[in-house]
C-alpha positions as CSV (number, residue, x, y, z in Angstrom):
1,M,135.8,182.0,223.7
2,T,136.8,180.2,220.6
3,L,137.9,182.4,217.7
4,F,136.8,182.4,214.4
5,H,139.7,182.3,211.8
6,L,139.4,182.7,208.4
7,G,141.7,182.1,205.3
8,L,141.6,183.7,202.3
9,D,143.2,182.0,198.7
10,L,142.4,185.2,196.5
11,G,142.9,184.6,192.8
12,G,142.1,186.2,189.3
13,S,139.3,183.7,188.9
14,R,137.5,183.5,191.8
15,S,138.5,183.8,196.0
16,K,138.1,180.6,198.1
17,W,137.4,181.2,201.8
18,H,137.4,178.6,204.8
19,L,136.3,179.7,208.0
20,L,137.4,177.9,211.4
21,R,135.9,178.1,214.8
22,G,138.8,176.9,216.7
23,E,140.4,173.7,214.9
24,Q,136.7,173.0,213.3
25,T,135.6,174.0,210.0
26,V,132.6,176.0,209.9
27,A,131.8,176.4,206.5
28,S,133.9,177.6,203.0
29,G,133.2,178.9,199.5
30,H,134.3,180.9,196.9
31,T,133.2,184.6,195.5
32,P,134.2,187.0,192.5
33,P,138.3,187.5,191.9
34,L,140.2,190.0,194.1
35,T,144.0,190.7,193.3
36,A,146.3,193.4,194.5
37,A,145.4,195.0,190.7
38,L,142.2,195.0,191.2
39,L,141.9,195.6,194.9
40,S,141.5,199.3,194.6
41,T,138.9,199.3,191.5
42,P,135.3,199.8,191.7
43,Q,134.9,195.9,190.5
44,G,137.5,194.9,193.5
45,L,135.5,197.0,196.0
46,L,132.2,194.9,194.6
47,N,134.0,191.6,195.1
48,L,135.5,192.6,198.3
49,S,131.8,193.2,199.8
50,A,131.0,189.9,198.1
51,L,133.6,188.0,199.9
52,T,132.3,189.8,203.2
53,Q,128.6,189.2,202.8
54,A,129.5,185.1,202.1
55,L,130.9,184.9,205.6
56,P,128.5,183.2,207.9
57,A,130.1,184.8,210.5
58,R,132.7,187.3,211.4
59,P,135.9,186.5,211.7
60,D,138.5,187.3,214.3
61,T,141.6,186.9,212.7
62,V,142.1,186.6,208.9
63,H,145.2,185.3,206.9
64,A,144.9,186.0,203.3
65,G,147.1,185.0,200.0
66,L,146.8,187.9,197.5
67,P,148.0,187.5,193.8
68,G,150.5,190.2,193.3
69,F,151.3,191.1,196.5
70,T,154.9,191.3,197.5
71,S,156.5,192.6,200.7
72,D,158.6,195.2,198.9
73,R,155.5,196.5,196.9
74,P,155.2,200.6,198.0
75,D,151.7,200.1,198.5
76,R,151.9,197.1,200.6
77,D,150.5,198.6,203.5
78,A,147.3,200.7,201.2
79,L,146.6,197.0,200.0
80,H,146.3,195.5,203.6
81,G,144.7,198.1,204.9
82,Q,142.1,197.9,201.8
83,L,141.5,194.4,202.5
84,A,141.1,194.7,206.9
85,E,138.5,197.9,205.8
86,G,136.6,195.7,203.4
87,L,136.3,192.8,205.7
88,Q,135.5,194.9,208.6
89,L,138.6,194.1,210.5
90,R,141.2,196.6,213.0
91,G,144.4,196.0,211.0
92,T,145.7,193.9,213.1
93,Q,143.1,191.1,212.9
94,L,144.8,190.5,209.2
95,T,147.9,189.0,208.0
96,L,148.9,189.3,204.5
97,E,150.7,187.4,201.8
98,S,151.5,186.7,198.7
99,D,149.3,183.6,196.9
100,L,152.4,182.2,195.7
101,D,154.2,182.1,199.2
102,L,151.0,180.7,200.8
103,A,150.9,177.8,198.0
104,Y,154.3,177.2,198.7
105,R,153.7,176.4,202.3
106,T,151.3,174.3,201.8
107,H,153.3,171.8,199.3
108,L,156.8,172.3,200.5
109,H,159.1,173.7,203.1
110,R,161.7,176.1,202.4
111,G,164.5,174.7,200.2
112,Q,163.0,171.4,199.4
113,G,161.4,171.8,196.1
114,V,159.6,173.4,193.1
115,L,156.2,174.3,193.1
116,L,154.4,174.6,189.7
117,Y,151.3,176.2,190.0
118,A,148.5,176.2,187.1
119,G,145.8,178.3,187.7
120,T,144.2,181.2,186.0
121,G,148.4,181.8,185.6
122,S,151.3,179.7,185.9
123,V,154.4,180.3,187.6
124,A,157.1,178.3,188.6
125,Y,158.2,178.9,192.1
126,H,161.5,178.0,194.6
127,V,161.7,179.2,197.9
128,S,165.3,178.7,199.5
129,A,166.3,177.7,203.0
130,T,167.1,181.3,203.9
131,G,163.9,182.3,201.8
132,A,165.2,184.2,198.5
133,V,163.0,183.5,195.5
134,V,163.5,181.7,192.3
135,R,160.8,182.0,190.0
136,A,159.8,182.1,186.5
137,G,156.5,182.6,184.5
138,G,153.7,184.7,186.9
139,H,153.7,188.0,185.0
140,G,150.4,188.0,183.9
141,F,148.0,187.6,180.9
142,H,149.4,189.9,179.0
143,I,152.8,188.7,179.2
144,D,152.8,185.3,179.9
145,D,150.6,182.7,181.6
146,D,151.0,180.0,178.6
147,G,150.7,177.2,181.3
148,A,147.6,177.9,182.8
149,G,143.7,177.9,182.5
150,Y,144.0,181.4,180.7
151,A,146.1,179.4,177.7
152,L,143.4,176.8,177.4
153,G,140.6,179.6,177.4
154,R,142.7,181.5,174.5
155,G,143.5,178.0,173.0
156,A,140.0,177.6,172.4
157,L,139.3,181.0,171.0
158,R,142.5,180.8,168.9
159,W,141.2,177.3,167.2
160,L,137.7,178.8,166.8
161,T,138.6,182.1,165.2
162,Q,141.0,180.0,163.2
163,E,138.3,178.1,161.6
164,F,136.5,180.8,160.7
165,D,139.4,182.7,159.0
166,G,139.5,179.1,156.7
167,G,135.8,179.1,156.1
168,Q,134.6,176.3,158.5
169,V,132.0,175.9,160.5
170,P,133.3,174.9,163.9
171,A,131.9,171.8,165.4
172,G,132.5,169.0,167.7
173,P,132.7,168.8,171.8
174,L,134.9,171.4,172.4
175,A,132.9,173.6,169.8
176,S,129.6,172.5,171.8
177,A,131.8,173.1,175.5
178,V,132.7,177.0,174.4
179,G,129.5,177.7,172.8
180,A,127.3,177.2,175.5
181,L,129.0,179.2,177.9
182,T,129.9,182.5,175.4
183,G,126.2,182.5,174.0
184,G,127.3,181.5,170.4
185,L,130.4,180.8,168.0
186,D,129.6,183.6,165.8
187,W,133.3,186.2,166.0
188,A,130.6,188.6,167.3
189,A,129.7,186.4,170.8
190,L,132.8,185.5,171.1
191,R,134.6,189.3,170.9
192,Q,131.9,190.5,173.7
193,F,132.8,187.5,176.2
194,A,136.7,187.7,175.3
195,Y,136.6,192.0,175.6
196,G,133.5,192.5,177.6
197,A,135.0,192.5,180.8
198,P,138.8,193.6,182.0
199,G,141.4,190.6,182.8
200,A,142.0,187.2,182.3
201,A,138.9,185.6,184.1
202,A,136.4,185.5,181.4
203,V,138.6,183.7,179.0
204,A,140.4,181.4,181.6
205,S,136.8,180.3,182.6
206,L,136.9,178.4,179.5
207,A,139.4,176.3,180.6
208,P,136.9,173.5,181.9
209,A,135.1,173.5,178.6
210,V,138.7,172.4,177.4
211,G,139.2,169.9,179.7
212,Q,135.5,168.2,179.1
213,A,136.2,168.3,175.0
214,A,139.4,166.8,175.6
215,D,138.5,163.8,177.8
216,A,135.5,163.5,175.5
217,G,138.2,162.7,172.5
218,D,137.9,166.3,170.7
219,P,141.3,166.3,168.7
220,A,141.4,170.2,168.7
221,A,140.9,170.3,172.6
222,Q,143.3,167.4,173.3
223,L,146.4,169.5,171.3
224,I,145.6,172.7,173.2
225,V,145.8,170.7,176.6
226,Q,149.0,169.2,175.2
227,E,150.6,172.4,174.1
228,V,149.8,173.8,177.7
229,A,151.2,171.2,179.7
230,R,154.5,171.7,177.6
231,A,154.8,175.7,178.5
232,L,153.8,174.8,182.3
233,A,156.9,172.0,182.2
234,A,159.0,174.3,180.8
235,L,158.7,176.9,183.5
236,A,159.5,174.5,186.1
237,G,162.8,173.7,183.5
238,T,163.7,177.5,183.9
239,V,163.8,177.6,187.9
240,Q,165.8,174.3,187.6
241,A,168.4,175.5,185.8
242,R,169.0,178.3,187.9
243,L,169.2,176.1,191.0
244,P,172.5,174.6,192.4
245,A,170.9,170.9,192.2
246,P,167.7,169.4,190.7
247,L,165.0,169.6,193.1
248,P,161.7,167.9,193.4
249,V,158.8,169.5,191.5
250,V,155.1,169.6,193.1
251,A,152.4,170.8,190.7
252,T,149.1,172.6,191.7
253,G,146.6,174.5,190.8
254,G,142.5,174.3,189.1
255,A,143.7,174.4,185.6
256,L,145.0,171.0,186.3
257,R,141.5,169.8,187.2
258,V,139.8,170.5,184.2
259,S,141.5,167.0,182.7
260,D,143.1,163.7,183.7
261,L,144.9,164.5,180.1
262,F,146.4,167.7,181.6
263,G,148.6,165.6,184.3
264,A,149.3,163.0,181.7
265,A,150.5,165.2,179.6
266,L,152.5,167.4,182.2
267,R,153.7,164.0,183.4
268,R,155.4,163.3,180.0
269,S,156.8,166.6,179.5
270,L,158.1,166.7,183.0
271,P,158.9,163.4,184.6
272,G,158.9,162.9,188.1
273,V,156.8,166.0,188.6
274,T,154.2,165.3,191.7
275,V,150.7,166.4,190.8
276,Q,149.1,167.5,194.3
277,H,145.8,169.3,195.4
278,R,146.0,170.8,198.4
279,D,143.3,173.5,200.0
280,H,145.2,176.6,200.4
281,A,142.3,178.5,201.9
282,Q,142.1,176.3,204.6
283,A,146.1,176.3,205.1
284,A,145.7,179.9,205.2
285,A,142.7,179.6,208.3
286,R,145.1,177.6,209.9
287,E,147.8,179.6,209.9
288,A,145.3,182.6,210.9
289,A,144.9,180.4,214.2
290,R,148.5,179.8,214.5
291,R,149.2,183.3,214.7
292,V,147.5,183.8,217.7
293,Q,148.4,181.3,219.8
């Protein structure tokens, strides 16, 4: 009998899944966000249900990368159980690690580089040959995430509100792109959009609009992209300063896809960086298959 293997790259803006039958891809897709903090909430349970319902077949094995998960969390077993139960699996059918460990292994071998990740949040991450982790950033939107999708969206909202405060009427590609998503450019619309739901997902969802406006030549959007790229590069520098010797840096994540200018700005701020996009959910599915061989 050929088994179904599911890979999950869970995230703060959306969750990506990839289903294999044996070694062949059956389907892939994305569903609402799931993180360690979100998983046990009513919204998290709804999002987990949406993921389960989206799958075209029930998996035999699952490997998941979960934001906020670490092996030393006191609730690690509870998180594992909640995810397994939501997917209607026995606990032994599910293996779980942090989304950062999943991403690192997808791009790098232990000890061979620094992963610079820019999704909803941002982090620089190195795993030594012995498994020791050196990291910078990744503390959540209340504290940092200055080099990622949340920062791009926040930058757009800051620009708009500064225009209001200065008595100006925001105009141009950035204002138009953001207004199309927020339902308006007045403070009431922006406030409801930014604060109407908990978490960072709403603000981070503006990142593609910022990228599109930057590519269209909007100077405010281009400045936001440049500032966020510099903040992302600084994270890599923080990790490199703690290593015995400099290592190659690989940058990845959905925020880097929003604009060609983001990658170019990052390369200016961090010469030698490699921007690389791989399917982390597919890598997780292959890991689920490998663990039953």
